[in-house]
C-alpha positions in Angstrom: 13.9 61.3 30.9 15.7 58.0 30.3 17.2 58.0 33.8 13.7 58.6 35.3 12.2 55.8 33.2 15.0 53.4 34.3 14.4 54.3 37.9 10.7 53.7 37.6 11.3 50.3 35.8 13.8 49.2 38.5 11.4 50.2 41.3 8.6 48.3 39.7 10.8 45.2 39.1 12.0 45.2 42.7 8.4 45.6 44.0 7.2 42.8 41.7 10.1 40.5 42.8 9.5 40.9 46.5 5.7 40.7 46.3 5.5 37.7 44.0 8.6 35.9 45.2 6.9 32.4 45.0 5.4 33.1 41.5 8.5 34.1 39.5 8.4 32.9 35.9 11.2 32.5 33.4 9.9 35.6 31.5 7.0 38.0 31.7 5.9 41.2 30.0 6.1 44.4 32.1 3.2 46.6 30.8 1.8 48.4 33.8 3.4 51.8 33.1 3.2 54.6 30.5 6.1 53.3 28.4 6.1 50.5 25.8 5.7 46.9 27.0 9.0 45.4 28.1 9.8 41.7 28.0 11.6 40.8 31.3 13.6 37.5 31.7 14.1 36.1 35.2 16.5 33.5 36.7 15.9 32.6 40.3 17.4 30.1 42.8 15.4 27.2 44.1 15.3 28.7 47.6 14.8 32.4 48.3 15.6 33.6 51.8 17.3 36.5 53.7 20.7 35.7 52.2 19.4 35.7 48.6 21.0 38.5 46.6 19.3 40.4 43.8 21.3 40.8 40.6 19.9 42.9 37.7 21.5 42.3 34.3 20.8 44.6 31.4 21.2 43.4 27.9 23.7 44.8 25.5 23.4 46.4 22.0 22.2 43.1 20.5 19.1 43.1 22.9 19.7 39.4 23.7 18.3 39.5 27.2 17.1 35.9 27.0 20.6 34.7 26.3 21.9 36.8 29.3 19.3 35.2 31.5 20.3 31.7 30.4 23.9 32.5 31.2 23.0 33.6 34.7 20.8 30.6 35.6 23.5 28.4 37.0 24.9 31.2 39.1 21.5 32.1 40.3 20.9 28.5 41.6 24.4 27.8 42.8 25.2 31.2 44.5 21.6 32.0 45.7 21.3 35.1 43.5 
């Protein structure tokens, strides 16, 4: 069940990323599914194009996703992630 939930979440995140590529916020609440609401943190480069790579980082046991996002912001901008 957890694997299925994670696959659904990943699919929805990818769909949301590619359909709203110009409206990415620093964080948003993912709530359009049957599970509990999930707070999602996003870091994106200034320019998104064909060479932009998508990196998904999952938080650890401390559930400090915002801190992880902050650590990836420089790489996202510098490496077009």
